[in-house]
C-alpha positions, 0 to 999 in steps of 0.5 A: 205662923202653924202649918197643919194637917187639917184635912187630913185632921177633920178625915181622921177625926173629927167626930170629936169636934163640939158641934152645935156649939159657939165655944166649939174647940178644935181638938187640932189648936188644943193639941198645939197648945198642949206641945207649945207649953210642953216644948216651952218647959223643955227648952226652958230646963235646958236653957237654964241648965246651960246657962248655968253650966257656961256661968260655972265653966264655959261652954266645956261645961256646956257640952255635958248638959246637951250630952248627958243632961239634955236627955233626962230632960226630954225623958221629965217633961215627956213623962210629965205631958204625956207625949214624947219630947226630944230634939232632933237635926239636919246636921246632928250631933247624936245618932239618937238626934237622927230624924226620922223621915216626917221630921227631916221633911219638916224640917226641909219645909222649915228651912224652905219657909223661912225664907220668908217667915221669922224662923222664931216660933216657926212650928208645925203640927198634924195627925197622922197615920203611922203604922197602923196608929193615930198620932199627933206629930209636933216641930218647932224649929230651933233658931242658933243663939249666939251663944252656941257658936262657940260649940255648933259655929264655924270657929270652935276653940281647939279644946272644945272641938278636942271633947266633942271629935271625944263626945261625938265621933260621927259629929255634923252639927257644926259650920252654923250662924247665928239665926239659922235652923239649929234643929227643931224640938220634936213632939210624938203623942199617940191618940 
């Protein structure tokens, strides 16, 4: 289910909508679809790297991908899609992924919604004014996959724990069960 803040959108951008046509395009729908495409590209590339690392050396190699490769992939797809695309979480591993107030609020709403809706594909997008600028913000939930539990679960092997503790001394991204919300992809795009 998609959550969108249409009243604010209409207030801010209503004049941009094509009117008088049977084929009117809602700009918010277009922004949502472009964001989904960016997340698909970023998530697909990241999972390909994670799978290669896991096959080559298991979870210890995957930590390096998440720590060193993921930010570069985020930058690549941000540039390609002309929007900022990153990952964030309520229980974050890296201080670089600390959510802002809006992201935190959306993730808390995802947790509430997940009581009645599947987490897979859960998203939210809206147009807002931030610091005097009109921006589009988008988030898509990231469910915890089974393979993620080696580093994010409740029973993490000692060698992995040691590496995580060394790389992420303030890590709080542990204790998850498969299917729980691990975090979210987050997009910000100035309009």
